[in-house]
N, C-alpha and C positions, 0 to 999 in steps of 0.2 A: 394576445401576443406577446406581452411585457414579459410573462414568465418563461417563454420560448428565449426569449433575448437573455434574460437574465441565466438561463441555465446554461444558454450556449458560451457565454461569458466565463462560467464559472468551469466549463470543460476546458476552455482556452489557457485558462490560469494553470493548470497542471502539466507540467511538462515532465520528460523522461528523468531530469536531475533531481526534481523532487522526488517521484517515485523511488531512484536510486538511492537518495538519502534517507529516505523513512526506511528502507530495507536494510541499508547499511547500519541503523543507530537500534534495531531490534536484537541483534546478537550482543552488542555492549549492555543493554537494559536487561538481558538476561543475566548475563554474566555477573552484573553488580549484584541483581536480586539473589543469587545463588551465593555471592560472596557474602551477602548478608544473614543470610540464612545460614552459612557456615559458620559465621561468628557468633549467632544467636546459639546454635546449637553448641559450640566451645564454652559460650559462658553458662549454658545450662549445665554443661558437664563439671564446668567448673566450681559451680554453686552447691553441686551433688557433691563433691570430692570434699567440699569445707576449704576451699584454698579462697583468702581475703581477695587476691587479684593487687590491682593498683591503687588500696587506699578509697576507692568509691564503695558505697554499698550496693548488695546485690541487688536492691530494688531499683535504684537508680539507675545501673546498667541495664537491667531488663527494660526501666522505661525508655531508656535513651534507644537500645535496640528495637524494640516496639513502633519507637516514633521513626527509626530509621525503616525498618520493614513497612511499614504505614507509606511513607513517602515513596518509597520503591513501588510499590503497589497502584500507590495513584499516578505515578509516571508510566508505569506499564500500561495501565487501563487507558491514560490520555494516548498513548501512543499505538495502542492496540484501536482505539476509535478512529484515530487518525489513517491508520493504516487500511481499516473498512474502507473509510470513506474516498480514499485513493482509489482502491480496488474497485469501488461501485462508480467511480467517474471514469475509471479507464473500461470499465466494461460498456458503460453508455457511449462512450467514443468509439469502442470497437463495433458496437451495432451499428452504430453512426456511419462507420467506415465500411463495413460489409454492404449495407444499403447502397453506398455511393459504388462501390466496387459492382455490384449487382446491375445498377444502372449504366456504368461504364462498360460493361462486359454485353449487355443487350445493344447498347448503341454499336459497339464495334461488330457485333455480329450484324445488325442490321445495314451497317455499312458495307461489310463485306458481301452481303446477299445484293445490294445493290451495285454495288461493283460487277460482281460476277454476271449480273444481267444486263448490265451496261455492255460489256465486253460481249455477250451474246449476241445483242442486239448490232454492234457495231460490225461484227463479224458476218453475221446475215446480210448487213448491207453492201459490204465490201464483197461478197460474192458475185 
C-alpha cells in the first residue's frame, strides 16, 4: 500500500503550471541549440577560409564550441526526460480520472433508473 500512497503524492505534485512551464521552455532550448550549431558552422567556415578571427586559435574556438554544444545537448536531454516524466504522470492521472468518470456515470444511471422506478410505483399507488 505504501507504493500507492507515494504514487498518489507524486501525481498530485504535478499541476498544469508545471506542465505548461516545461512545454514553454522546449522552444527556447531548441532555439539555443540551433544558434550554437550555427555558430559552430560559421566557425568551421571561417577556419576553412583561413580567417584568423578574434585572436584565439581555431582549436580553442572549436573546443569552446564543442563544450557549448555538449552543454546544450545535456540540457536538452534533461528537459526531454522531464517532459517524458510529465507526460507519463499526466497519462496516469488521465487513466485515474477516466475510471472515476465511469464510476460516476454508472452511479448516475443507477440513480436515474431508481428514480424512474420510484415514480412508476408512486403513480400506480395514486391511482
